MIRO-118270 format. One record per atom (N, C-alpha, C): residue in three letters; x negated, y negated, z negated. Coordinates in steps of 0.02 Angstrom, whole numbers, padded with zeros to 5 digits, always signed. Layout:
% residues N
ALAXYZ;...
END
This chain:
% residues 206
ILE+01340+01765+01588;ILE+01348+01821+01543;ILE+01420+01823+01517;VAL+01450+01881+01520;VAL+01518+01890+01495;VAL+01513+01923+01426;PHE+01536+01888+01375;PHE+01534+01913+01307;PHE+01601+01946+01289;ASP+01597+02002+01254;ASP+01656+02040+01234;ASP+01669+02029+01159;TYR+01717+01987+01143;TYR+01731+01970+01073;TYR+01755+02032+01035;LYS+01800+02070+01063;LYS+01828+02128+01029;LYS+01774+02181+01014;ALA+01727+02189+01060;ALA+01675+02239+01052;ALA+01627+02222+00994;HIS+01630+02161+00972;HIS+01585+02141+00916;HIS+01603+02178+00852;GLY+01666+02194+00845;GLY+01687+02235+00788;GLY+01697+02199+00723;ALA+01686+02134+00722;ALA+01696+02094+00661;ALA+01728+02028+00680;LYS+01765+02001+00634;LYS+01800+01938+00646;LYS+01752+01880+00641;VAL+01750+01838+00692;VAL+01709+01777+00692;VAL+01758+01719+00702;THR+01782+01693+00648;THR+01837+01644+00651;THR+01821+01584+00695;VAL+01761+01558+00690;VAL+01744+01497+00728;VAL+01743+01508+00803;LEU+01736+01573+00824;LEU+01734+01586+00896;LEU+01803+01602+00926;GLU+01850+01617+00883;GLU+01916+01636+00908;GLU+01948+01584+00955;PRO+01942+01518+00940;PRO+01971+01469+00986;PRO+01939+01468+01056;PHE+01881+01502+01062;PHE+01846+01501+01126;PHE+01856+01564+01167;VAL+01892+01612+01139;VAL+01907+01673+01177;VAL+01949+01654+01238;GLY+01927+01678+01296;GLY+01960+01660+01359;GLY+01930+01598+01391;SER+01883+01567+01357;SER+01851+01507+01384;SER+01785+01524+01418;SER+01759+01477+01455;SER+01694+01484+01487;SER+01657+01418+01482;GLY+01592+01421+01494;GLY+01553+01359+01490;GLY+01480+01373+01502;VAL+01438+01328+01475;VAL+01366+01334+01485;VAL+01332+01330+01417;LEU+01272+01358+01414;LEU+01234+01358+01352;LEU+01160+01352+01370;GLU+01125+01313+01331;GLU+01053+01304+01344;GLU+01014+01309+01278;VAL+00955+01340+01282;VAL+00910+01345+01225;VAL+00842+01317+01245;ARG+00817+01272+01204;ARG+00750+01245+01216;ARG+00709+01251+01151;LYS+00644+01251+01159;LYS+00599+01255+01102;LYS+00569+01187+01088;LEU+00577+01165+01026;LEU+00547+01102+01004;LEU+00484+01118+00964;SER+00428+01089+00986;SER+00365+01097+00950;SER+00347+01031+00918;VAL+00333+01033+00853;VAL+00315+00972+00816;VAL+00245+00982+00788;GLU+00200+00936+00803;GLU+00132+00939+00778;GLU+00118+00877+00736;ALA+00102+00888+00673;ALA+00082+00833+00628;ALA+00027+00861+00583;MET+00040+00866+00517;MET-00008+00898+00473;MET-00010+00973+00486;GLU+00044+01000+00512;GLU+00048+01071+00530;GLU+00092+01077+00591;ALA+00085+01132+00627;ALA+00125+01144+00687;ALA+00187+01185+00670;GLU+00244+01164+00696;GLU+00306+01199+00685;GLU+00345+01203+00750;ASP+00383+01257+00757;ASP+00426+01266+00815;ASP+00498+01275+00792;PHE+00544+01246+00830;PHE+00615+01253+00816;PHE+00651+01270+00881;LEU+00704+01309+00876;LEU+00746+01322+00934;LEU+00805+01274+00932;LEU+00818+01242+00989;LEU+00873+01195+00996;LEU+00928+01228+01038;PHE+00987+01234+01009;PHE+01044+01265+01044;PHE+01095+01211+01061;ALA+01121+01213+01122;ALA+01174+01167+01142;ALA+01220+01203+01191;GLY+01284+01193+01183;GLY+01332+01225+01228;GLY+01393+01181+01239;ARG+01429+01196+01292;ARG+01488+01158+01308;ARG+01535+01201+01349;THR+01599+01195+01335;THR+01648+01232+01375;THR+01663+01193+01439;ASP+01694+01227+01486;ASP+01711+01193+01549;ASP+01763+01138+01538;ASP+01802+01143+01484;ASP+01851+01091+01471;ASP+01825+01037+01424;GLY+01758+01038+01412;GLY+01727+00982+01376;GLY+01716+00991+01302;ARG+01734+01047+01273;ARG+01722+01058+01201;ARG+01648+01075+01189;VAL+01622+01046+01136;VAL+01550+01055+01120;VAL+01540+01113+01072;LEU+01490+01154+01086;LEU+01470+01208+01041;LEU+01407+01185+01004;ASP+01413+01179+00939;ASP+01354+01158+00900;ASP+01306+01216+00891;ASP+01252+01203+00854;ASP+01200+01252+00843;ASP+01228+01318+00816;ASP+01270+01313+00765;ASP+01298+01373+00733;ASP+01341+01413+00781;LEU+01383+01379+00819;LEU+01427+01413+00867;LEU+01387+01448+00922;CYS+01335+01414+00945;CYS+01293+01444+00997;CYS+01259+01508+00972;ARG+01234+01505+00912;ARG+01200+01564+00884;ARG+01249+01622+00874;LYS+01309+01606+00851;LYS+01359+01658+00842;LYS+01382+01687+00909;LEU+01387+01644+00958;LEU+01406+01668+01025;LEU+01356+01719+01052;LEU+01292+01706+01040;LEU+01240+01750+01066;LEU+01235+01815+01028;LEU+01271+01821+00972;LEU+01273+01884+00935;LEU+01324+01933+00965;LEU+01369+01908+01007;LEU+01420+01951+01036;LEU+01389+01997+01089;PRO+01416+02058+01095;PRO+01393+02102+01150;PRO+01411+02068+01216;GLY+01369+02075+01265;GLY+01382+02044+01330;GLY+01349+02081+01386;LYS+01368+02063+01445;LYS+01338+02092+01505;LYS+01326+02037+01556;VAL+01272+02046+01593;VAL+01255+01998+01645;VAL+01302+02010+01704;ASP+01332+01957+01727;ASP+01379+01962+01783;ASP+01356+01915+01838;GLY+01299+01933+01868;GLY+01273+01893+01923;GLY+01228+01837+01900;ALA+01194+01806+01947;ALA+01148+01751+01933;ALA+01184+01685+01943;PHE+01170+01638+01898;PHE+01200+01572+01903;PHE+01147+01524+01930;GLN+01157+01500+01990;GLN+01106+01461+02025;GLN+01108+01386+02007;GLN+01166+01360+01991;GLN+01171+01289+01977;GLN+01133+01271+01914;PRO+01090+01219+01916;PRO+01051+01201+01857;PRO+01097+01176+01800;ILE+01078+01191+01740;ILE+01116+01170+01681;ILE+01076+01117+01645;ASP+01108+01062+01629;ASP+01073+01010+01591;ASP+01119+00984+01536;LEU+01102+01004+01475;LEU+01138+00981+01417;LEU+01094+00933+01377;GLY+01058+00892+01415;GLY+01008+00847+01385;GLY+01032+00807+01326;PRO+01088+00771+01331;PRO+01112+00731+01274;PRO+01125+00773+01211;LEU+01155+00833+01221;LEU+01168+00876+01163;LEU+01103+00903+01134;ILE+01056+00920+01178;ILE+00990+00944+01155;ILE+00955+00889+01115;ASP+00960+00827+01140;ASP+00929+00770+01105;ASP+00957+00762+01035;GLU+01023+00772+01028;GLU+01054+00767+00962;GLU+01026+00820+00915;GLU+01019+00881+00941;GLU+00991+00935+00899;GLU+00918+00921+00882;LYS+00882+00892+00929;LYS+00812+00875+00917;LYS+00807+00825+00860;GLN+00849+00773+00861;GLN+00846+00723+00809;GLN+00865+00752+00741;LYS+00911+00800+00740;LYS+00928+00833+00677;LYS+00868+00870+00648;LYS+00833+00906+00691;LYS+00774+00944+00667;LYS+00719+00896+00644;LEU+00708+00842+00681;LEU+00657+00794+00660;LEU+00677+00760+00594;GLY+00743+00751+00585;GLY+00767+00723+00522;GLY+00752+00769+00464;LEU+00759+00835+00475;LEU+00744+00884+00423;LEU+00670+00883+00405;VAL+00628+00878+00457;VAL+00555+00874+00445;VAL+00538+00812+00405;GLU+00568+00755+00423;GLU+00555+00693+00388;GLU+00579+00697+00315;ALA+00638+00726+00305;ALA+00664+00733+00236;ALA+00619+00777+00194;ARG+00592+00830+00224;ARG+00547+00874+00188;ARG+00482+00839+00170;ASN+00456+00798+00217;ASN+00395+00761+00204;ASN+00406+00709+00149;LEU+00465+00678+00150;LEU+00481+00628+00098;LEU+00484+00662+00030;LYS+00516+00720+00027;LYS+00521+00757-00036;LYS+00451+00777-00061;PHE+00409+00800-00015;PHE+00340+00818-00032;PHE+00304+00758-00062;PHE+00311+00700-00029;PHE+00276+00640-00052;PHE+00301+00620-00122;GLU+00367+00621-00132;GLU+00394+00601-00197;GLU+00372+00649-00252;GLU+00370+00713-00237;GLU+00349+00762-00287;GLU+00276+00752-00305;GLN+00234+00740-00255;GLN+00162+00731-00268;GLN+00149+00667-00307;VAL+00184+00614-00289;VAL+00176+00550-00325;VAL+00199+00559-00397;GLY+00254+00596-00406;GLY+00279+00608-00474;GLY+00229+00646-00516;LYS+00199+00698-00487;LYS+00147+00736-00523;LYS+00087+00692-00539;LEU+00068+00651-00491;LEU+00010+00607-00501;LEU+00023+00556-00556;ASP+00083+00529-00557;ASP+00101+00480-00609;ASP+00102+00512-00678;LEU+00130+00573-00682;LEU+00131+00608-00747;LEU+00061+00623-00772;TRP+00020+00648-00726;TRP-00050+00663-00744;TRP-00086+00599-00766;SER-00075+00544-00730;SER-00107+00481-00747;SER-00084+00455-00815;ASP-00019+00459-00826;ASP+00009+00434-00890;ASP-00017+00475-00949;ASP-00018+00542-00941;ASP-00043+00585-00995;ASP-00116+00571-01011;LEU-00155+00564-00957;LEU-00227+00551-00966;LEU-00238+00483-00999;LYS-00200+00433-00975;LYS-00207+00366-01002;LYS-00188+00363-01076;ARG-00131+00396-01093;ARG-00109+00397-01163;ARG-00161+00430-01208;GLY-00189+00486-01183;GLY-00239+00523-01223;GLY-00301+00481-01236;LEU-00327+00449-01184;LEU-00388+00409-01192;LEU-00375+00347-01234;GLU-00316+00315-01223;GLU-00300+00255-01262;GLU-00292+00272-01336;GLN-00264+00330-01351;GLN-00257+00351-01420;GLN-00325+00363-01452;GLU-00370+00394-01415;GLU-00437+00405-01440;GLU-00472+00339-01456;ILE-00462+00290-01411;ILE-00492+00224-01421;ILE-00462+00190-01482;LYS-00397+00195-01491;LYS-00364+00166-01550;LYS-00391+00198-01614;ASP-00399+00264-01612;ASP-00425+00299-01671;ASP-00496+00275-01688;MET-00536+00263-01635;MET-00604+00239-01646;MET-00604+00167-01672;ASP-00558+00126-01647;ASP-00552+00058-01674;ASP-00538+00060-01749;LYS-00494+00105-01768;LYS-00477+00113-01839;LYS-00538+00135-01880;ASP-00575+00184-01852;ASP-00635+00209-01886;ASP-00688+00154-01893;ILE-00694+00113-01840;ILE-00743+00058-01842;ILE-00724+00007-01895;ARG-00660-00010-01898;ARG-00638-00058-01949;ARG-00651-00030-02019;GLU-00638+00034-02028;GLU-00649+00066-02093;GLU-00724+00066-02111;ALA-00765+00080-02061;ALA-00838+00081-02073;ALA-00864+00012-02089;LYS-00838-00040-02056;LYS-00859-00109-02071;LYS-00838-00129-02142;LYS-00778-00107-02160;LYS-00754-00122-02228;LYS-00799-00089-02280;ASN-00815-00025-02267;ASN-00858+00011-02314;ASN-00928-00018-02318;SER-00951-00042-02259;SER-01018-00072-02257;SER-01021-00134-02301;LYS-00968-00175-02300;LYS-00966-00235-02341;LYS-00965-00218-02416;LEU-00932-00162-02431;LEU-00924-00144-02501;LEU-00981-00100-02527;ALA-01026-00079-02483;ALA-01080-00034-02503;ALA-01126-00068-02554;PRO-01142-00034-02607;PRO-01183-00067-02660;PRO-01257-00068-02646;THR-01281-00027-02598;THR-01353-00024-02586;THR-01367-00037-02512;LEU-01428-00058-02498;LEU-01449-00072-02429;LEU-01448-00009-02387;ALA-01469+00047-02417;ALA-01471+00111-02380;ALA-01402+00131-02357;GLU-01353+00121-02402;GLU-01284+00139-02383;GLU-01258+00092-02329;LYS-01275+00027-02335;LYS-01254-00021-02283;LYS-01283-00002-02215;LEU-01347+00018-02215;LEU-01379+00038-02152;LEU-01347+00100-02123;GLU-01328+00146-02166;GLU-01296+00207-02143;GLU-01229+00192-02110;PHE-01191+00146-02142;PHE-01127+00127-02112;PHE-01137+00090-02046;GLN-01189+00049-02042;GLN-01203+00012-01980;GLN-01221+00060-01923;LYS-01258+00113-01940;LYS-01274+00164-01890;LYS-01210+00198-01866;GLN-01166+00212-01914;GLN-01102+00243-01897;GLN-01061+00198-01852;ILE-01061+00133-01868;ILE-01024+00084-01827;ILE-01052+00082-01756;LYS-01118+00083-01751;LYS-01151+00081-01685;LYS-01133+00142-01644;GLN-01134+00200-01676;GLN-01118+00262-01641;GLN-01045+00263-01617;LEU-01001+00240-01663;LEU-00930+00238-01645;LEU-00918+00188-01588;ASP-00953+00132-01591;ASP-00945+00080-01540;ASP-00969+00106-01472;GLN-01024+00143-01472;GLN-01050+00172-01409;GLN-01001+00223-01380;THR-00972+00264-01425;THR-00924+00314-01403;THR-00861+00280-01376;ARG-00839+00227-01409;ARG-00780+00190-01386;ARG-00792+00159-01317;THR-00851+00131-01308;THR-00869+00102-01243;THR-00868+00155-01188;LYS-00893+00215-01206;LYS-00893+00271-01158;LYS-00822+00291-01140;LYS-00778+00294-01191;LYS-00708+00312-01179;LYS-00673+00260-01135;ARG-00688+00197-01147;ARG-00659+00144-01105;ARG-00682+00151-01033;ARG-00746+00168-01025;ARG-00772+00178-00958;ARG-00738+00238-00924;GLU-00727+00291-00963;GLU-00692+00350-00937;GLU-00622+00332-00915;LEU-00589+00289-00954;LEU-00521+00268-00938;LEU-00519+00234-00869;PHE-00567+00188-00858;PHE-00570+00154-00793;PHE-00587+00203-00737;GLU-00634+00248-00750;GLU-00654+00297-00700;GLU-00597+00343-00680;GLU-00559+00366-00731;GLU-00503+00410-00716;GLU-00448+00373-00678;GLN-00439+00309-00695;GLN-00390+00270-00658;GLN-00411+00262-00585;ASP-00477+00254-00574;ASP-00503+00251-00505;ASP-00489+00316-00468;LYS-00496+00373-00504;LYS-00482+00438-00473;LYS-00409+00444-00454;VAL-00365+00419-00498;VAL-00293+00420-00483;VAL-00279+00378-00421;ASP-00309+00319-00418;ASP-00298+00275-00360;ASP-00324+00308-00296;ALA-00381+00343-00302;ALA-00409+00377-00243;ALA-00363+00433-00220;ARG-00335+00470-00268;ARG-00289+00524-00249;ARG-00226+00495-00218;ARG-00203+00439-00244;ARG-00143+00407-00216;ARG-00156+00384-00144;ASP-00216+00356-00133;ASP-00235+00334-00065;ASP-00237+00394-00018;GLY-00265+00451-00043;GLY-00268+00511-00002;GLY-00199+00537+00014;LEU-00154+00532-00034;LEU-00085+00554-00023;LEU-00051+00511+00029;ILE-00063+00446+00026;ILE-00034+00400+00076;ILE-00061+00416+00145;ASP-00126+00429+00149;ASP-00157+00446+00214;ASP-00127+00510+00241;GLU-00115+00559+00196;GLU-00085+00623+00218;GLU-00015+00612+00244;LEU+00024+00570+00210;LEU+00092+00557+00233;LEU+00091+00521+00300;GLU+00045+00474+00308;GLU+00039+00439+00372;GLU+00024+00489+00428;GLY-00018+00539+00411;GLY-00033+00591+00460;GLY+00028+00631+00479;ARG+00072+00645+00430;ARG+00133+00682+00444;ARG+00181+00641+00486;LEU+00178+00574+00477;LEU+00223+00531+00516;LEU+00201+00526+00589;GLU+00138+00538+00601;GLU+00112+00534+00670;GLU+00128+00600+00706;GLN+00192+00609+00720;GLN+00214+00672+00751;GLN+00204+00671+00827;ARG+00183+00728+00852;ARG+00181+00739+00924;ARG+00231+00794+00939;THR+00278+00779+00982;THR+00331+00828+00996;THR+00332+00845+01070;SER+00354+00906+01083;SER+00364+00928+01152;SER+00423+00976+01153;VAL+00459+00976+01209;VAL+00517+01018+01216;VAL+00510+01057+01282;GLU+00521+01122+01278;GLU+00518+01162+01338;GLU+00579+01209+01342;SER+00599+01223+01401;SER+00659+01265+01411;SER+00643+01338+01394;VAL+00691+01370+01360;VAL+00686+01442+01346;VAL+00731+01480+01395;PHE+00795+01463+01394;PHE+00840+01491+01445;PHE+00904+01450+01446;SER+00941+01456+01500;SER+01006+01425+01507;SER+01052+01475+01542;ILE+01114+01478+01520;ILE+01161+01527+01548;ILE+01230+01494+01559;ARG+01266+01526+01603;ARG+01338+01513+01607;ARG+01371+01572+01572;TRP+01422+01559+01530;TRP+01451+01611+01488;TRP+01528+01611+01493;GLU+01553+01668+01472;GLU+01626+01676+01469;GLU+01640+01725+01411;ILE+01692+01712+01372;ILE+01711+01757+01318;ILE+01776+01791+01335;GLU+01774+01858+01337;GLU+01835+01896+01351;GLU+01869+01915+01286;
END
């Protein structure tokens, strides 16, 4: 394909050094399957004098007006450059998964801390109420009043025991969610990848 730089009508600074040059360009599709399926296009190019066209340069090159000037029969293989682009894309996927994991763990920790503080405060308040009820029971002048305070102590103690049980149960839920999050991340790490050719061309920029 012969690309016409002037016909583009706009200045593309990064392509100017390549005007008058020729080379090869290849595009492949990278498919990544983990927790979800994603497709990426991998661009790689090289001039005949050995200069490398990165992803951005290749994309800009393909924006230029061009015309097909015959069929190019010789196979093009820019495997090493394609592999570099593939690793970059996989690195982006990994970075995104890491960010997802850190955000979810952060939310889980905040939720756990808030819940724990709330329940612990309720338990502390009940401890205070129980101490106060015991004190009042000792000072009560009549048996009926002492019995009433003892009933109050029993009720508060039962509620406190329930709150303590809730605290352990909620912590178990947090641990279960954390385990699920770890399992999900492990699933994302178990990537299945495939690469297939989209097209390859020999090019020239006039």
